[in-house]
Rosetta silent file (secondary structure, phi, psi, omega in degrees, C-alpha in Angstrom):
SEQUENCE: MAPSSEILASAQPDPEFLQILKSSSPPPLPTNVDIPTLRATSNKHKNEARDALGSPPPNLTERDIEIPVRDGSSILAYVYSPSDVVPGDELPIFLFFHGGGFCLGTRHDDMESNRILALKAGIIIVCLDYRLAPEHPFPQAIHDGVDALHWIAQNPTQAHPSAAPSAGLIIGGTSAGANIANGVVYLNRDLGSLAKVTGQFLGVGPLLPPPFVPEKYKDDYVSHEQNKDVTIPPEELARAFVGMKIWDVAWERS
SCORE:     score description
SCORE:     0.000 S_00000001
   1 L     0.000  134.292  179.482   11.153   32.073    1.015 S_00000001
   2 L   -75.002  150.347  177.636    7.403   31.480    1.234 S_00000001
   3 L   -63.135  150.964 -178.930    5.927   28.479   -0.574 S_00000001
   4 L   -69.827  159.109  178.027    4.519   29.166   -4.022 S_00000001
   5 H   -62.916  -31.252  178.607    0.799   29.580   -4.580 S_00000001
   6 H   -65.979  -42.740  178.475    0.893   26.405   -6.677 S_00000001
   7 H   -63.543  -46.532 -179.612    2.347   24.411   -3.759 S_00000001
   8 H   -61.477  -40.383 -178.854   -0.205   25.819   -1.318 S_00000001
   9 H   -67.043  -32.640 -177.426   -3.068   25.071   -3.700 S_00000001
  10 H   -67.954  -19.569 -178.864   -1.932   21.470   -4.154 S_00000001
  11 L  -101.197    9.187  177.847   -2.450   20.804   -0.429 S_00000001
  12 L   -73.183  127.099  178.427   -5.972   22.209   -0.261 S_00000001
  13 L   -62.619  145.354  177.589   -8.417   19.521    0.945 S_00000001
  14 L   -66.176  135.551 -179.656  -11.111   18.535   -1.529 S_00000001
  15 H   -55.465  -35.624  179.168  -14.474   20.157   -0.649 S_00000001
  16 H   -64.853  -38.741  177.913  -16.186   16.757   -0.811 S_00000001
  17 H   -64.603  -43.117  178.791  -13.706   15.390    1.738 S_00000001
  18 H   -62.489  -36.544  178.747  -14.320   18.334    4.064 S_00000001
  19 H   -66.571  -39.413  177.355  -18.055   17.746    3.811 S_00000001
  20 H   -63.100  -41.684  179.217  -17.601   14.095    4.767 S_00000001
  21 H   -62.050  -35.852  179.332  -15.538   15.128    7.797 S_00000001
  22 H   -64.972  -37.850 -176.149  -18.316   17.447    8.925 S_00000001
  23 H   -87.914  -20.740 -176.867  -20.889   14.671    8.846 S_00000001
  24 L  -154.213   87.750 -178.765  -18.663   11.878   10.159 S_00000001
  25 L   -74.368  151.641 -179.139  -15.476   12.798   11.978 S_00000001
  26 L   -65.148  149.691  179.037  -12.852   10.073   12.518 S_00000001
  27 L   -66.998  158.352  178.567  -12.964    8.213   15.845 S_00000001
  28 L   -63.844  148.591  179.635  -10.424    9.161   18.516 S_00000001
  29 L   -73.118  144.238  177.207   -7.080    7.452   18.291 S_00000001
  30 L   -71.132  154.108  176.100   -6.394    4.683   20.796 S_00000001
  31 L  -127.504  145.707  177.907   -3.789    5.245   23.491 S_00000001
  32 L    53.484   41.177  178.565   -1.592    2.727   25.300 S_00000001
  33 L  -112.285  132.688 -179.025   -2.857   -0.122   23.113 S_00000001
  34 L   -78.555  164.175 -174.862   -0.499   -2.893   22.064 S_00000001
  35 H   -63.654  -42.187  176.869   -0.134   -3.963   18.444 S_00000001
  36 H   -57.282  -37.629  178.096   -1.915   -7.349   18.803 S_00000001
  37 H   -68.479  -42.476  176.590   -4.963   -5.528   20.189 S_00000001
  38 H   -58.857  -43.291  179.899   -4.808   -2.963   17.387 S_00000001
  39 H   -61.554  -46.980 -177.697   -4.612   -5.795   14.857 S_00000001
  40 H   -60.891  -43.375  179.959   -7.558   -7.641   16.336 S_00000001
  41 H   -65.785  -46.101 -179.738   -9.702   -4.499   16.358 S_00000001
  42 H   -61.079  -46.514 -178.528   -8.650   -3.501   12.846 S_00000001
  43 H   -65.321  -35.355  178.567   -9.243   -6.972   11.420 S_00000001
  44 H   -61.150  -48.897 -179.276  -12.654   -7.204   13.088 S_00000001
  45 H   -65.148  -40.126 -179.130  -13.846   -3.981   11.458 S_00000001
  46 H   -68.300  -37.306  177.208  -12.350   -4.929    8.090 S_00000001
  47 H   -64.550  -39.345  177.639  -13.928   -8.385    8.190 S_00000001
  48 H   -63.656  -42.479  178.978  -17.309   -6.816    8.890 S_00000001
  49 H   -65.337  -38.683  179.641  -16.841   -4.442    5.952 S_00000001
  50 H   -67.806  -38.995  176.794  -15.771   -7.314    3.703 S_00000001
  51 H   -62.748  -38.967  179.277  -18.793   -9.378    4.722 S_00000001
  52 H   -67.661  -30.435 -179.948  -21.019   -6.409    3.889 S_00000001
  53 H   -68.857  -34.905  176.197  -19.328   -6.120    0.497 S_00000001
  54 L    83.142 -170.343 -177.092  -20.300   -9.689   -0.374 S_00000001
  55 L   -69.042  157.866  177.671  -19.098  -12.013   -3.097 S_00000001
  56 L   -66.176  155.829  176.547  -17.231  -10.718   -6.145 S_00000001
  57 L   -63.195  160.288 -174.689  -19.269   -9.828   -9.224 S_00000001
  58 L   -62.917  -21.709 -178.936  -19.717  -12.640  -11.780 S_00000001
  59 L   -95.833   18.759  178.862  -17.163  -11.144  -14.155 S_00000001
  60 E  -134.201  136.923  177.242  -14.382  -11.161  -11.538 S_00000001
  61 E  -112.291  138.951  178.088  -12.383  -14.056  -10.096 S_00000001
  62 E  -130.802  138.527  178.463  -10.614  -13.946   -6.734 S_00000001
  63 E  -162.252  160.970  174.240   -8.265  -16.521   -5.230 S_00000001
  64 E   -89.263  146.343  168.299   -5.225  -17.032   -3.020 S_00000001
  65 E  -131.637  158.882  175.557   -1.828  -18.030   -4.342 S_00000001
  66 E  -105.943  135.674 -179.547    1.388  -18.936   -2.515 S_00000001
  67 E  -119.978  121.707  178.858    4.624  -17.154   -3.367 S_00000001
  68 E   -71.437  143.963  179.534    7.984  -18.660   -2.302 S_00000001
  69 L  -126.805  173.803 -165.877   10.441  -16.321   -0.585 S_00000001
  70 L   -63.291  -24.468 -178.379   14.147  -16.379    0.176 S_00000001
  71 L   -86.627    8.242  178.026   14.005  -18.051    3.602 S_00000001
  72 L    90.538   -6.340  176.782   12.386  -21.167    2.131 S_00000001
  73 L   -92.625 -171.565  175.779    8.889  -20.334    3.351 S_00000001
  74 E  -139.583  154.581  177.347    6.013  -18.920    1.331 S_00000001
  75 E  -122.839  156.383 -177.934    3.617  -16.017    1.744 S_00000001
  76 E   -89.872  153.529  170.660    0.075  -15.610    0.501 S_00000001
  77 E  -139.578  148.199 -179.824   -1.236  -13.164   -2.054 S_00000001
  78 E  -107.945  125.064 -171.981   -4.826  -12.461   -3.061 S_00000001
  79 E  -109.955  129.537  173.243   -5.395  -12.200   -6.799 S_00000001
  80 E  -107.808  129.364  179.554   -8.161  -10.255   -8.556 S_00000001
  81 E  -146.857  138.316  174.096   -8.650  -11.039  -12.244 S_00000001
  82 E   -59.658  139.056 -176.817  -11.344  -10.371  -14.847 S_00000001
  83 L   -96.528   -4.746 -179.634  -13.098  -13.650  -15.653 S_00000001
  84 L  -102.806   37.778 -178.661  -14.186  -12.767  -19.183 S_00000001
  85 L   -78.565  135.286  177.333  -10.663  -12.881  -20.609 S_00000001
  86 L   -82.755  132.944  177.491  -10.320  -14.175  -24.168 S_00000001
  87 L   -51.743  132.919 -177.740   -7.650  -16.903  -24.593 S_00000001
  88 L    99.610  -17.558  175.909   -4.514  -15.296  -25.940 S_00000001
  89 L   -65.224  147.780  174.789   -5.142  -11.965  -24.235 S_00000001
  90 L  -119.962  121.296 -175.804   -2.225  -10.533  -22.262 S_00000001
  91 E  -110.460  141.888  175.335   -3.114   -8.510  -19.183 S_00000001
  92 L   -64.820  158.694  179.427   -0.882   -6.184  -17.140 S_00000001
  93 E  -115.543  136.793  176.120    0.005   -7.114  -13.567 S_00000001
  94 E  -121.483  110.098  175.657   -0.289   -4.789  -10.567 S_00000001
  95 E   -87.914  117.689 -170.079    1.601   -5.899   -7.431 S_00000001
  96 E  -116.519  136.859  176.931   -0.112   -4.110   -4.545 S_00000001
  97 E  -114.302  123.794 -179.848    1.012   -3.551   -0.934 S_00000001
  98 L   -72.186  162.965  174.685   -1.623   -2.714    1.672 S_00000001
  99 L   -88.820 -172.590  178.378   -1.175   -0.017    4.302 S_00000001
 100 L   132.903   28.186  175.279   -1.244   -0.331    8.078 S_00000001
 101 L    62.217   25.203 -179.212    1.787    1.336    9.626 S_00000001
 102 L    70.352   -4.761 -174.315    4.011   -1.657    8.735 S_00000001
 103 L  -130.684   -2.848  177.864    2.315   -3.657   11.503 S_00000001
 104 L  -127.077  168.115  171.953   -1.379   -3.964   10.533 S_00000001
 105 L   101.554  161.562  179.513   -3.363   -5.081    7.507 S_00000001
 106 L  -142.141  175.576  179.154   -3.821   -8.119    5.285 S_00000001
 107 L   -65.770  -14.286 -179.505   -3.969   -9.085    1.614 S_00000001
 108 L   -89.671   -3.061  178.778   -7.747   -8.553    1.731 S_00000001
 109 L   -62.892  155.932  176.394   -7.501   -4.815    2.446 S_00000001
 110 L    60.022   32.282 -175.070   -8.829   -2.379   -0.167 S_00000001
 111 H   -62.149  -44.751 -176.661  -11.059   -5.092   -1.605 S_00000001
 112 H   -62.808  -48.277 -178.342  -13.728   -2.797   -3.009 S_00000001
 113 H   -67.177  -34.703  178.639  -11.304   -0.490   -4.814 S_00000001
 114 H   -69.010  -35.923  175.426   -9.255   -3.427   -6.112 S_00000001
 115 H   -61.790  -46.109 -179.629  -12.360   -5.085   -7.533 S_00000001
 116 H   -62.337  -46.193 -177.143  -13.280   -1.894   -9.340 S_00000001
 117 H   -64.073  -43.472 -179.167   -9.739   -1.348  -10.613 S_00000001
 118 H   -59.523  -40.541 -177.900   -9.294   -4.912  -11.872 S_00000001
 119 H   -77.117  -46.078 -175.681  -12.503   -4.697  -13.904 S_00000001
 120 H   -70.897  -36.202 -178.367  -12.259   -1.138  -15.186 S_00000001
 121 H   -91.771  -14.750 -178.417   -8.565   -1.320  -16.083 S_00000001
 122 L    65.410   50.713 -176.611   -8.596   -4.958  -17.206 S_00000001
 123 L  -129.732  164.572  173.906   -5.592   -5.941  -15.101 S_00000001
 124 E   -96.397  121.702  178.935   -4.449   -8.692  -12.741 S_00000001
 125 E  -107.369  127.138  179.103   -4.016   -7.369   -9.184 S_00000001
 126 E  -115.623  109.943 -177.461   -1.822   -9.316   -6.774 S_00000001
 127 E   -99.184  116.134 -169.737   -2.204   -8.147   -3.145 S_00000001
 128 E   -89.776  135.564  171.607    0.693   -9.376   -1.058 S_00000001
 129 L   -89.743   66.286  177.142    0.525  -10.576    2.550 S_00000001
 130 L   -62.585  153.284 -176.255    4.007   -9.290    3.358 S_00000001
 131 L   -76.962  143.519 -167.347    5.179  -10.108    6.866 S_00000001
 132 L  -101.276  149.324  168.245    4.502   -7.489    9.516 S_00000001
 133 L   -76.091  158.621    0.769    6.532   -5.714   12.188 S_00000001
 134 L   -85.677   -8.361  179.924    7.395   -6.001   15.026 S_00000001
 135 L   -61.799  -33.534 -179.301    7.564   -9.807   14.687 S_00000001
 136 L  -125.799   83.955 -173.335    9.286   -9.347   11.325 S_00000001
 137 L   -69.094  164.607  174.443   11.254   -6.077   11.537 S_00000001
 138 L   -49.381  136.518   10.188   12.638   -4.046    8.646 S_00000001
 139 L  -102.212   32.268 -174.744   13.734   -5.003    6.018 S_00000001
 140 H   -56.317  -46.264 -177.933   11.523   -8.129    6.016 S_00000001
 141 H   -62.150  -38.380  178.078    8.612   -6.463    4.191 S_00000001
 142 H   -64.895  -44.786  179.657   10.975   -5.109    1.521 S_00000001
 143 H   -63.076  -42.773  176.478   12.562   -8.522    1.038 S_00000001
 144 H   -58.814  -41.969 -178.646    9.141  -10.179    0.794 S_00000001
 145 H   -65.305  -44.019  179.034    8.151   -7.583   -1.775 S_00000001
 146 H   -65.014  -42.974  178.944   11.263   -8.015   -3.921 S_00000001
 147 H   -61.338  -41.677  179.096   10.971  -11.803   -3.780 S_00000001
 148 H   -66.319  -41.753  179.375    7.318  -11.585   -4.818 S_00000001
 149 H   -60.243  -46.884 -178.371    8.103   -9.139   -7.618 S_00000001
 150 H   -67.839  -38.590  178.995   10.811  -11.368   -9.071 S_00000001
 151 H   -64.510  -43.615  179.973    8.696  -14.511   -8.725 S_00000001
 152 H   -64.756  -40.110  179.422    5.734  -12.887  -10.479 S_00000001
 153 H   -62.653  -33.321 -178.050    7.978  -11.575  -13.259 S_00000001
 154 H   -91.200  -22.497 -176.172    9.309  -15.105  -13.831 S_00000001
 155 L  -131.970   51.636 -172.454    6.064  -17.023  -13.190 S_00000001
 156 H   -60.444  -34.459 -176.411    3.235  -14.692  -14.247 S_00000001
 157 H   -73.190   -9.725  172.149    0.844  -17.441  -15.297 S_00000001
 158 H   -69.194  -27.804  175.554    0.902  -18.794  -11.740 S_00000001
 159 H   -80.425  -42.091  178.610   -1.098  -15.684  -10.865 S_00000001
 160 L  -166.597  141.797 -178.359   -3.329  -15.945  -13.959 S_00000001
 161 L   -56.969  -26.638 -177.877   -2.988  -17.633  -17.386 S_00000001
 162 L  -100.297    2.090  179.695   -3.249  -14.244  -19.120 S_00000001
 163 E   -68.267  129.299 -174.741   -0.915  -12.313  -16.783 S_00000001
 164 L  -142.538  108.712  176.579    1.922  -10.864  -18.855 S_00000001
 165 H   -56.527  -28.618  179.061    4.687   -8.569  -17.557 S_00000001
 166 H   -65.265  -22.203  176.620    5.314   -7.542  -21.165 S_00000001
 167 H   -85.234  -12.138  179.950    1.867   -5.917  -21.128 S_00000001
 168 L   144.493  132.766  175.606    2.779   -3.994  -17.970 S_00000001
 169 E  -131.592  101.470 -173.768    4.247   -4.688  -14.535 S_00000001
 170 E  -107.822  143.881  178.159    3.139   -2.051  -12.060 S_00000001
 171 E  -130.110  140.129 -178.909    4.023   -1.902   -8.385 S_00000001
 172 E  -173.824 -177.259  179.712    2.385    0.236   -5.735 S_00000001
 173 E   179.974  179.319  178.735    0.572    0.591   -2.471 S_00000001
 174 E  -120.426  143.658  176.674   -1.029    2.933   -0.006 S_00000001
 175 L    55.619 -124.292  178.931    0.460    4.493    3.130 S_00000001
 176 H   -57.232  -32.423  177.784    3.048    2.072    4.560 S_00000001
 177 H   -63.729  -33.143  176.146    2.449   -0.044    1.465 S_00000001
 178 H   -68.198  -39.608  176.272    3.570    2.854   -0.715 S_00000001
 179 H   -59.995  -45.406  179.713    6.748    3.126    1.336 S_00000001
 180 H   -64.037  -45.592  179.762    7.381   -0.605    0.840 S_00000001
 181 H   -58.567  -40.708  179.338    6.615   -0.418   -2.883 S_00000001
 182 H   -63.300  -44.528  178.113    9.063    2.451   -3.244 S_00000001
 183 H   -64.025  -37.923  179.755   11.786    0.490   -1.454 S_00000001
 184 H   -63.977  -42.323 -179.869   11.092   -2.594   -3.560 S_00000001
 185 H   -62.592  -43.893  179.722   11.464   -0.642   -6.805 S_00000001
 186 H   -66.353  -41.882  179.920   14.811    0.814   -5.723 S_00000001
 187 H   -66.427  -39.238  175.519   16.125   -2.547   -4.507 S_00000001
 188 H   -59.048  -41.553  177.226   15.018   -4.201   -7.746 S_00000001
 189 H   -62.081  -45.359 -177.555   16.967   -1.515   -9.619 S_00000001
 190 H   -66.444  -24.359  178.381   20.052   -2.053   -7.459 S_00000001
 191 L   -87.510    6.525  177.321   19.857   -5.795   -8.133 S_00000001
 192 L    98.295   19.287  178.964   20.011   -5.160  -11.878 S_00000001
 193 L    52.250   54.789  178.514   16.300   -4.695  -12.628 S_00000001
 194 L   -61.785  -30.401  172.260   15.592   -8.426  -12.668 S_00000001
 195 L  -108.765  131.851 -177.567   11.928   -7.469  -13.012 S_00000001
 196 L   -87.797   88.039 -179.094   11.122   -4.879  -15.679 S_00000001
 197 L   -74.010  130.832 -176.822    8.819   -2.535  -13.752 S_00000001
 198 L  -107.909   -9.921 -179.046    6.801   -0.327  -16.100 S_00000001
 199 E  -165.168  161.470 -178.473    4.873    1.824  -13.642 S_00000001
 200 E  -142.891  139.629  174.807    4.485    2.809  -10.024 S_00000001
 201 E  -124.786  121.531  178.990    1.594    3.977   -7.840 S_00000001
 202 E  -121.669  108.674 -178.943    2.340    5.582   -4.456 S_00000001
 203 E  -102.188  116.672  178.624   -0.739    6.535   -2.440 S_00000001
 204 L    42.494   48.602 -177.968   -0.147    8.800    0.597 S_00000001
 205 L   -82.411  134.371  175.357    3.185    7.136    1.259 S_00000001
 206 L   -80.569   91.109 -172.565    5.336    8.297    4.219 S_00000001
 207 L  -105.178  -29.417 -174.496    8.561    8.666    2.267 S_00000001
 208 L  -142.214   97.945  179.550   10.336   11.723    3.677 S_00000001
 209 L   -64.236  148.232 -175.887    9.827   12.815    7.321 S_00000001
 210 H   -49.543  -42.862 -177.294   10.059   16.593    7.902 S_00000001
 211 H   -63.947  -16.103 -176.121   13.423   16.570    9.763 S_00000001
 212 H  -105.964    7.837  177.207   15.118   14.963    6.751 S_00000001
 213 L   -70.962  129.240  177.168   13.813   17.318    4.058 S_00000001
 214 L   -55.958  144.032 -173.715   16.762   19.045    2.323 S_00000001
 215 H   -52.906  -39.120 -174.899   17.081   22.671    3.356 S_00000001
 216 H   -69.697  -14.593 -179.853   16.349   24.004   -0.131 S_00000001
 217 H  -105.842   -5.509 -171.475   12.925   22.288   -0.161 S_00000001
 218 H   -61.878  -33.783 -179.505   11.771   23.017    3.395 S_00000001
 219 H   -64.637  -25.269 -179.208    9.823   26.158    2.460 S_00000001
 220 H   -94.774   -5.868 -175.400    7.659   24.071    0.132 S_00000001
 221 L   -95.612   75.378 -167.000    7.149   21.169    2.552 S_00000001
 222 L  -120.690   -3.972 -171.133    4.146   22.648    4.316 S_00000001
 223 H   -64.724  -32.736  179.428    1.172   20.300    4.010 S_00000001
 224 H   -60.372  -42.249  178.573    1.648   18.760    7.481 S_00000001
 225 H   -77.695  -39.794 -176.889    1.271   22.190    9.072 S_00000001
 226 H   -60.904  -33.930 -174.932   -1.229   23.487    6.532 S_00000001
 227 L  -115.436   20.463 -174.581   -3.638   20.617    7.224 S_00000001
 228 L   -65.181  -22.892  178.797   -2.862   19.777   10.842 S_00000001
 229 L   -98.385    3.050 -178.102   -6.389   20.748   11.928 S_00000001
 230 L   -94.505  -46.773 -179.003   -8.090   18.950    9.034 S_00000001
 231 L  -123.470 -178.204  176.768   -7.024   15.342    9.577 S_00000001
 232 L   -67.391  123.961  179.699   -5.252   13.354   12.270 S_00000001
 233 L   -58.239  138.978 -176.927   -1.708   14.793   12.571 S_00000001
 234 H   -55.310  -38.277 -179.305    0.891   12.286   11.311 S_00000001
 235 H   -63.217  -40.410  179.248    2.836   12.365   14.594 S_00000001
 236 H   -66.829  -38.317  179.209   -0.276   11.423   16.575 S_00000001
 237 H   -64.041  -42.619  178.930   -1.071    8.637   14.124 S_00000001
 238 H   -64.166  -42.385 -179.808    2.451    7.230   14.444 S_00000001
 239 H   -64.456  -33.079  177.905    2.327    7.360   18.238 S_00000001
 240 H   -64.839  -32.196  178.936   -0.975    5.474   18.187 S_00000001
 241 H   -77.886  -53.666 -169.044    0.756    2.681   16.269 S_00000001
 242 H  -135.179   11.045  175.126    4.089    2.387   18.008 S_00000001
 243 L    68.383   28.407 -178.829    4.455    5.163   20.564 S_00000001
 244 L  -132.875  159.009  172.640    7.088    7.051   18.578 S_00000001
 245 L   -69.681  151.031 -172.474    7.311   10.289   16.637 S_00000001
 246 H   -61.173  -33.888 -179.072    6.784    9.765   12.929 S_00000001
 247 H   -72.313  -27.844  173.937   10.318   10.740   11.986 S_00000001
 248 H   -66.319  -42.209  178.538   11.682    8.144   14.445 S_00000001
 249 H   -60.474  -49.355 -176.875    9.481    5.508   12.790 S_00000001
 250 H   -64.179  -39.281  179.314   10.615    6.487    9.316 S_00000001
 251 H   -63.746  -41.936 -179.701   14.273    6.584   10.348 S_00000001
 252 H   -64.303  -32.257 -177.221   13.992    3.119   11.887 S_00000001
 253 H   -86.691   -9.379 -171.801   12.404    1.793    8.682 S_00000001
 254 L   -87.320    0.000    0.000   14.904    3.497    6.367 S_00000001
């Protein structure tokens, strides 16, 4: 059975995105580069972008906090919070996981969008420095995420005096971070929902590799082929990170 017109339409690239690609195509993917080199290059470019972004606006506060985890150590998180909060206000919390193929990225990623979101939505954003593969293989990132979620639910004012899970406790991320956020939500559920999650945001998360799509849905699972000439194919992106096909990566992380 052919995919429905609605499914096909949902995978159409936005015209504005196509225009951007015409004027500035993505750089070629690296080959035969080890993860430490990829990290160094990625962090260099991100640091330059962060320096160009400059200090936070006067109505926004940013700071690091330490979150204890199950092995007795602690991990850092970067907190964005509106600074014009009235005493007694209760603000929702958004626990955010950065992307980076499970092996790149830091708590400072997505700084511009997180600044905008914290101010426009009036929320506390906690960006977690979960530990990265391959030094910390699966399920370390999931465990870090669950530990952070439970700690924040029990100690919200450690993130900000007005942080209140009762006002909303959202968990999410982009790319690999979305995969981690999804796993954290399920594990939290399996542990008895110790944290009362009220919402979830999953941005371009690699959740279901093509070989594992149930047969009855395969006709509708077409965006990878439909857009293979528009963006970097997922398999090539995965090989650039770890030299494996994307479904091997996902299986190893599952």
